[in-house]
VEXDREN-2710 file (C-alpha; in Angstrom, 1 decimal):
% VEXDREN-2710
k/r/px/py/pz
1/MET/88.8/100.9/84.2
2/THR/88.9/101.0/80.2
3/ASP/92.5/101.0/79.0
4/GLY/95.2/99.2/80.5
5/LEU/98.8/100.2/81.7
6/PRO/101.2/101.0/78.4
7/PRO/103.4/98.1/78.0
8/GLN/106.8/99.8/79.2
9/ILE/105.3/100.8/82.4
10/ARG/103.4/97.6/83.1
11/ARG/107.0/95.7/82.9
12/HIS/108.7/98.7/85.2
13/LEU/106.0/97.9/87.7
14/ASP/105.6/94.1/87.5
15/ARG/109.2/93.7/88.2
16/PRO/110.6/90.5/90.6
17/GLN/111.6/93.4/93.0
18/LEU/108.0/94.9/93.5
19/SER/106.4/91.3/93.3
20/ARG/105.8/91.4/97.3
21/LEU/104.3/94.8/97.3
22/TRP/101.8/94.2/94.7
23/ASP/101.0/90.8/96.5
24/LEU/100.4/92.9/99.9
25/LEU/98.2/95.5/98.5
26/HIS/96.0/93.4/96.8
27/ASP/95.0/91.5/100.2
28/ARG/95.0/94.7/102.0
29/LEU/92.6/96.4/99.6
30/ARG/90.6/93.5/99.4
31/ARG/90.0/93.3/103.2
32/ASN/89.8/96.9/103.2
33/GLY/87.0/97.2/101.2
34/LEU/88.9/98.9/98.1
35/ALA/89.7/101.8/100.5
36/VAL/93.3/103.8/100.0
37/ARG/93.9/104.3/103.6
38/GLY/96.2/103.6/106.1
39/ARG/99.8/102.4/105.9
40/LEU/101.4/98.9/104.6
41/ARG/104.5/97.1/106.2
42/VAL/106.5/95.3/103.6
43/PRO/109.0/93.3/106.4
44/GLY/112.6/91.8/105.5
45/THR/112.8/93.9/102.4
46/THR/116.3/92.8/100.3
47/PRO/118.6/95.5/98.9
48/GLU/116.9/94.9/95.4
49/GLU/113.5/95.1/96.6
50/ARG/114.5/98.3/98.8
51/GLU/116.1/100.0/95.7
52/ALA/113.1/99.2/93.5
53/LEU/110.9/100.7/96.5
54/SER/113.0/103.8/97.1
55/LEU/112.5/104.4/93.0
56/LEU/108.6/104.1/93.2
57/MET/108.2/106.3/96.2
58/ARG/110.7/108.7/95.3
59/ARG/112.6/108.5/98.5
60/THR/115.5/106.8/100.3
61/LEU/114.5/103.7/102.0
62/THR/117.1/101.9/104.2
63/ALA/115.6/100.0/106.7
64/GLU/114.7/96.4/106.1
65/ASN/111.4/96.7/107.2
66/VAL/109.5/99.1/105.1
67/THR/106.1/101.2/105.7
68/VAL/104.3/102.1/102.5
69/ASP/101.8/105.3/102.7
70/LEU/98.7/104.0/100.3
71/ALA/97.1/107.5/99.9
72/ASP/101.1/108.8/98.9
73/LEU/101.3/105.8/96.7
74/ASP/98.1/106.3/95.1
75/ALA/99.1/110.0/94.3
76/ARG/102.6/109.4/92.9
77/LEU/101.1/106.6/90.4
78/ARG/98.3/109.3/89.4
79/ALA/101.0/111.5/88.8
80/SER/103.7/109.1/87.1
81/ALA/103.5/107.7/83.6
82/ALA/100.9/105.2/84.7
83/ARG/98.1/107.9/85.2
84/ARG/95.9/105.3/87.4
85/GLY/95.4/105.1/90.8
86/LEU/96.4/102.1/93.0
87/VAL/93.4/100.2/93.1
88/ASP/93.3/99.9/89.0
89/VAL/97.2/99.3/89.3
90/VAL/96.9/96.6/91.7
91/ALA/94.0/95.0/89.9
92/GLU/95.6/95.1/86.4
93/LEU/98.9/93.5/87.9
94/ARG/97.3/91.2/90.1
95/GLY/93.7/90.3/89.1
96/THR/90.4/91.7/90.2
97/ILE/90.0/93.0/94.2
98/THR/87.2/91.7/95.6
99/ASP/85.2/93.7/98.1
100/ARG/85.5/91.3/101.4
101/PRO/83.7/93.6/103.7
102/ARG/80.6/93.8/101.0
103/GLU/80.9/90.2/100.3
104/LEU/80.4/89.6/104.0
105/ARG/77.2/91.8/104.3
106/ASP/75.8/90.5/100.9
107/GLN/76.1/87.0/102.4
108/ARG/74.6/87.9/105.7
109/ASP/71.9/89.5/103.7
110/ALA/71.3/86.6/101.7
111/ARG/71.1/84.1/104.8
112/GLN/68.7/85.9/106.4
113/HIS/66.6/86.1/103.0
114/LEU/66.8/82.5/103.1
115/ARG/65.8/82.1/106.6
116/GLU/62.6/84.5/106.3
117/SER/61.7/82.8/102.8
118/ALA/62.1/79.3/104.1
119/GLN/60.1/80.7/107.6
120/SER/57.3/81.8/105.2
121/SER/57.2/78.6/103.1
122/ALA/57.3/76.6/106.3
123/ALA/54.3/78.4/107.8
124/ARG/51.9/76.9/105.5
125/LEU/52.8/73.6/107.3
126/GLY/51.6/74.8/110.8
127/ALA/52.8/75.5/113.8
128/ASP/53.8/72.0/115.0
129/PRO/57.5/71.9/116.9
130/TRP/58.6/69.3/114.3
131/VAL/58.5/72.4/111.4
132/GLN/60.9/74.6/112.7
133/GLN/63.1/71.6/114.3
134/TRP/63.3/70.6/110.6
135/LEU/64.0/74.3/109.5
136/ASP/66.9/74.5/112.5
137/GLU/68.3/71.1/111.3
138/LEU/68.4/72.1/107.3
139/PHE/70.4/75.1/108.3
140/ARG/72.7/73.9/110.7
141/SER/73.8/70.6/108.9
142/GLY/75.0/73.0/106.0
143/THR/72.3/71.2/103.5
144/LEU/71.2/74.9/102.9
145/GLY/74.6/76.3/103.2
146/ARG/76.1/74.0/100.1
147/LEU/73.5/75.6/97.7
148/THR/73.1/79.3/96.0
149/PRO/70.3/81.2/98.0
150/THR/68.2/81.1/95.1
151/GLU/68.6/76.9/94.7
152/ALA/67.9/76.9/98.7
153/ALA/65.0/79.0/98.8
154/ASP/63.8/76.5/96.3
155/LEU/64.4/73.4/97.8
156/VAL/62.7/74.4/100.8
157/ASP/59.3/75.5/99.0
158/ARG/59.7/72.1/97.1
159/ALA/60.0/70.2/99.9
160/VAL/56.7/72.1/101.7
161/ARG/54.6/71.4/98.7
162/VAL/55.5/67.6/98.8
163/LEU/54.6/67.7/102.4
164/GLU/51.4/69.2/101.7
165/GLY/50.6/66.5/99.9
166/ILE/51.5/63.6/102.0
167/PRO/48.5/62.5/103.8
168/ALA/49.8/61.8/107.3
169/LEU/50.7/65.3/107.4
170/SER/47.3/66.8/105.8
171/GLY/45.0/65.7/107.9
172/ASN/44.1/62.7/105.6
173/GLY/46.1/60.0/107.2
174/THR/44.0/57.2/105.9
175/GLY/44.6/58.1/102.2
176/THR/47.6/57.5/100.4
177/VAL/49.2/59.0/97.3
178/GLY/51.7/57.6/95.0
179/ARG/55.4/58.8/95.4
180/HIS/56.0/59.4/91.2
181/GLU/53.0/60.8/91.4
182/LEU/53.7/63.5/94.0
183/ALA/57.0/64.1/92.4
184/GLU/55.5/64.8/89.2
185/ARG/53.1/67.2/90.7
186/VAL/55.6/69.0/92.4
187/THR/59.2/68.8/90.4
188/GLY/57.5/68.3/86.8
189/THR/59.1/64.6/86.8
190/ALA/58.4/61.5/87.9
191/HIS/61.8/60.9/89.7
192/GLY/62.1/64.1/91.4
193/LEU/61.8/62.1/94.6
194/ASP/64.3/59.4/94.0
195/ASP/66.1/58.2/96.8
196/THR/69.3/59.7/95.5
197/SER/67.9/63.3/95.5
198/LEU/68.3/65.9/97.6
199/LEU/64.8/67.0/97.8
200/ALA/63.8/63.3/99.0
201/ARG/66.1/63.7/101.9
202/THR/64.9/66.5/102.8
203/VAL/61.4/65.5/102.8
204/GLN/62.2/62.5/104.7
205/ARG/64.1/64.3/107.3
206/ALA/60.8/66.3/107.6
207/LEU/58.6/63.5/107.9
208/ALA/60.8/61.2/110.4
209/LEU/60.2/64.4/112.9
210/ALA/56.9/65.2/111.8
211/LEU/55.9/61.4/112.7
212/ASP/58.6/60.5/115.4
213/LEU/60.7/57.6/113.6
214/PRO/64.5/57.6/113.4
215/LEU/65.8/58.8/110.4
216/PRO/66.0/56.1/107.8
217/ALA/69.5/54.4/107.1
218/ASP/68.9/52.4/104.2
219/ALA/66.9/51.8/101.0
220/ALA/64.3/49.3/103.2
221/GLN/64.1/51.9/106.3
222/ARG/63.4/55.0/103.5
223/ARG/60.4/52.7/101.9
224/TRP/58.9/52.0/105.6
225/LEU/59.1/55.5/106.0
226/TRP/57.4/56.8/102.9
227/ALA/54.6/54.1/103.7
228/GLU/54.0/55.1/107.1
229/ALA/53.3/58.3/105.8
230/GLY/51.0/57.2/103.5
231/VAL/52.7/57.4/100.2
232/SER/53.2/54.4/97.8
233/THR/56.2/53.3/96.2
234/ASP/57.2/51.6/93.3
235/ASN/56.0/48.1/94.1
236/VAL/56.1/46.1/90.7
237/SER/59.5/46.9/89.0
238/SER/62.0/45.2/91.6
239/THR/61.9/41.6/92.2
240/VAL/63.0/38.6/94.1
241/LEU/63.9/35.4/92.5
242/THR/62.3/32.4/94.3
243/TYR/61.9/28.6/94.1
244/GLY/59.7/26.1/95.9
245/LEU/57.8/28.4/98.1
246/ARG/54.5/27.3/98.8
247/PRO/52.2/29.9/100.4
248/ALA/48.9/29.5/102.3
249/GLY/45.6/30.7/101.4
250/PRO/43.1/29.7/98.5
251/ASP/43.6/32.9/96.5
252/TRP/45.0/32.8/92.7
253/LEU/48.2/33.8/93.6
254/ALA/49.0/31.4/96.2
255/ARG/47.8/28.7/94.1
256/GLN/50.0/29.6/91.4
257/LEU/53.0/29.6/93.4
258/ARG/52.1/26.4/94.8
259/GLU/51.5/24.9/91.1
260/ARG/54.7/26.5/90.1
261/ALA/56.5/24.8/92.8
262/GLU/55.2/21.8/91.6
263/HIS/56.5/21.6/88.3
264/HIS/59.9/23.1/89.4
265/ALA/59.4/26.1/88.2
266/GLU/61.3/29.2/89.6
267/THR/59.2/32.2/90.2
268/HIS/59.9/36.0/90.4
269/LEU/57.9/37.9/92.9
270/SER/57.3/41.8/93.1
271/LEU/56.4/43.8/96.5
272/ARG/52.9/43.7/95.0
273/ASP/52.7/40.3/94.9
274/LEU/54.6/40.1/98.5
275/ARG/51.9/42.1/99.9
276/ARG/49.1/39.8/98.7
277/LEU/50.5/36.2/100.4
278/ARG/50.1/34.9/103.6
279/TRP/53.1/32.6/104.5
280/ASP/51.7/29.6/107.1
281/PHE/54.0/26.7/108.5
282/PRO/52.2/24.7/110.5
283/GLY/54.0/22.1/112.6
284/THR/57.9/21.8/111.9
285/ASP/59.6/25.2/111.1
286/PRO/60.6/24.8/107.3
287/VAL/64.1/25.7/106.1
288/VAL/64.3/28.0/103.5
289/TYR/67.4/28.3/101.8
290/VAL/69.4/31.4/100.6
291/CYS/71.7/32.1/98.0
292/GLU/73.4/34.8/96.1
293/ASN/73.7/33.6/92.6
294/PRO/70.6/32.9/89.9
295/ARG/72.6/29.9/88.8
296/ILE/72.0/28.1/91.9
297/VAL/67.8/28.3/91.8
298/GLU/68.4/27.2/88.0
299/ALA/70.4/24.2/88.9
300/ALA/67.5/23.1/91.3
301/ALA/64.9/23.6/88.9
302/ASP/66.7/21.4/86.7
303/HIS/67.2/18.6/89.0
304/GLY/63.2/19.1/90.4
305/CYS/64.6/20.1/93.9
306/ALA/62.4/20.0/96.4
307/ALA/63.7/22.9/99.0
308/PRO/62.5/26.0/98.6
309/VAL/64.9/29.1/97.8
310/VAL/65.3/32.5/97.9
311/CYS/68.0/34.2/95.7
312/THR/69.1/37.4/96.7
313/SER/70.9/38.1/93.2
314/GLY/73.7/40.0/95.2
315/ASN/73.1/42.5/97.9
316/ALA/69.9/42.0/99.2
317/THR/67.4/44.5/97.9
318/THR/64.2/45.8/99.6
319/VAL/62.4/43.1/97.9
320/VAL/64.5/40.6/98.9
321/LEU/64.2/41.5/102.4
322/THR/60.7/42.3/102.8
323/LEU/60.0/38.4/101.5
324/LEU/62.8/37.1/104.5
325/ASP/61.3/39.3/107.0
326/ALA/57.6/37.8/106.2
327/LEU/59.0/34.0/106.1
328/CYS/60.9/34.6/109.4
329/ALA/58.1/36.0/110.7
330/ALA/56.0/33.0/110.0
331/GLY/58.5/30.6/111.7
332/ALA/60.8/29.9/108.6
333/VAL/64.5/29.2/109.3
334/LEU/66.8/30.7/106.8
335/HIS/70.0/28.4/105.8
336/GLY/72.2/30.9/103.6
337/ARG/75.4/31.2/101.7
338/CYS/77.0/33.6/99.4
339/ASP/80.2/33.4/97.5
340/PHE/83.3/33.0/99.3
341/ASP/85.1/36.7/98.8
342/TRP/85.2/39.6/100.9
343/PRO/81.9/41.2/99.7
344/GLY/80.4/37.7/99.8
345/VAL/81.2/37.7/103.8
346/ALA/80.2/41.0/104.3
347/MET/76.6/40.1/102.8
348/MET/76.6/37.0/105.0
349/ASN/77.3/39.2/108.2
350/ARG/74.0/41.3/107.2
351/LEU/72.1/38.4/107.0
352/VAL/73.5/36.5/110.1
353/ALA/72.8/39.9/112.1
354/ARG/69.2/40.3/110.6
355/TYR/67.6/36.7/110.7
356/ASN/70.5/34.7/112.5
357/VAL/70.8/32.7/109.5
358/GLN/72.6/29.3/109.7
359/PRO/75.7/28.9/107.0
360/TRP/75.3/27.1/104.8
361/ARG/78.4/24.9/103.2
362/MET/80.0/28.5/104.4
363/ARG/82.6/27.9/106.7
364/ALA/86.3/27.3/106.6
365/GLY/86.3/23.6/106.0
366/ASP/83.9/24.4/103.3
367/TYR/85.7/27.2/101.5
368/GLU/89.0/25.0/101.5
369/GLU/86.9/21.7/99.9
370/HIS/85.9/24.3/97.3
371/VAL/89.1/25.6/96.3
372/THR/90.4/22.1/95.9
373/ARG/87.5/20.9/93.9
374/ALA/87.9/23.9/91.9
375/ARG/91.9/23.4/91.0
376/GLN/91.1/19.8/90.6
377/ARG/88.7/20.9/87.7
378/ARG/91.4/23.5/86.8
379/THR/88.7/26.3/87.1
380/PRO/90.7/29.7/87.5
381/LEU/90.6/31.3/90.4
382/ASN/90.8/34.8/91.1
383/PRO/92.8/36.7/93.9
384/LEU/90.7/38.1/96.8
385/SER/90.2/41.9/96.3
386/GLY/88.8/44.8/98.7
387/PRO/88.5/45.1/102.0
388/ALA/88.7/41.9/104.3
389/ARG/85.9/40.8/106.5
390/GLU/86.0/38.6/109.7
391/ALA/82.7/36.3/109.6
392/ASP/80.7/36.7/112.5
393/TRP/79.6/33.0/112.2
394/ASP/82.9/31.4/112.1
395/PRO/86.1/33.1/113.2
396/GLU/88.4/30.5/111.2
397/LEU/87.1/31.1/107.7
398/ALA/89.1/34.6/107.3
399/ALA/92.6/33.2/108.3
400/ALA/91.6/30.3/105.5
401/MET/90.7/32.9/103.1
402/HIS/93.8/34.8/103.9
403/SER/96.0/31.6/103.7
404/LEU/94.9/30.4/100.0
405/GLY/94.4/34.1/98.8
406/VAL/91.5/33.4/96.3
407/ALA/88.1/33.7/95.7
408/VAL/85.3/30.9/94.8
409/HIS/82.0/31.6/93.5
410/GLU/79.1/29.6/94.6
411/GLU/78.8/27.4/91.4
412/SER/82.3/26.3/92.3
413/ALA/80.1/23.5/94.8
414/LEU/77.0/23.6/92.4
415/ASP/76.7/19.4/92.9
416/LEU/77.1/19.5/96.5
417/LEU/74.3/22.7/96.9
418/VAL/71.8/20.8/94.6
419/SER/72.6/17.7/96.7
420/ASP/71.4/19.2/99.5
421/LEU/68.4/20.7/97.9
422/SER/67.1/17.7/96.8
423/GLY/67.5/16.0/100.1
END
């Protein structure tokens, strides 16, 4: 199609009285693969529509349900001043007509080609049953269907290249490889296997199947899955803020932490540090306090408090959970608290569920006392926001928070918390 319809012919054909005809024809031609054949029914026409259709078809139409022969209409348009066939006219009046049957054939061919390409890539991993199960899950989950065929084939190929370099799957189960190094080798960037990437999620799905482990649901589980496969993650950038911890052992790091505890100095520990430390609490199980806000640690250090403290600094990250896991495994008893707001209640619920944390000034009466103290000091209090939560450790807390309707941060009871830590 080179030239458009003459303006006066276009206006004549694009009248409102013919609008339904062109819409129906556009749909029919799309489904027919642009084939000009068969008849089209235009049901329930108005007198105005029948008049316009009669002029177009050069015959009188009186029935409300009008039938149009597509080949006849095509011939009349070619012989008219339009001098264009039916397909060209409909495309100009209603936009490009896609060939739906061809589209479907192309999609089927593309899916078949993608599956063959994916099978060819995955064959490099061997014939273990988990390989085919992994591919079947990728196709069944829609992961590949949301990508273009080229993008999908590239994703599978990159995932296979990553899996080929993982010690647990390459026959070198005792070796290790850095995740960033592996990502750089396959994707050209050290962040190619970050947790948020589709490639990382695709590889983790394969690892879970290959090692017969559950699919990870959070950052800690993902880090553990990588480690089980012999892939080391970043162990130094994320840290946990601590105070007063006294690990056992004669090595320099344990001695340094004990010395810092004696001098009432806070310490940031990385995952790399935690792997070097040994916790041993002979005799009575010690209490370790867990708080949400770093200000509590700062105040404890300023006042020379004796009790050990671990600060989550908001939601507990992998490094925080790793330390708490190790402390509990060694026999520590955790007493914890968060802000009195709905996110704080949710965080505390998670700590209680994972570690059976004992509430530290975190009950309904404590909340009411904190609010009273804050108001006496004329401290502005913000209204509670976000979805409400029931407190698993105190069924009366949520009701008290609903009643007063304000959020209270840990700092509102700083003197009380410091007193606890000093005792």
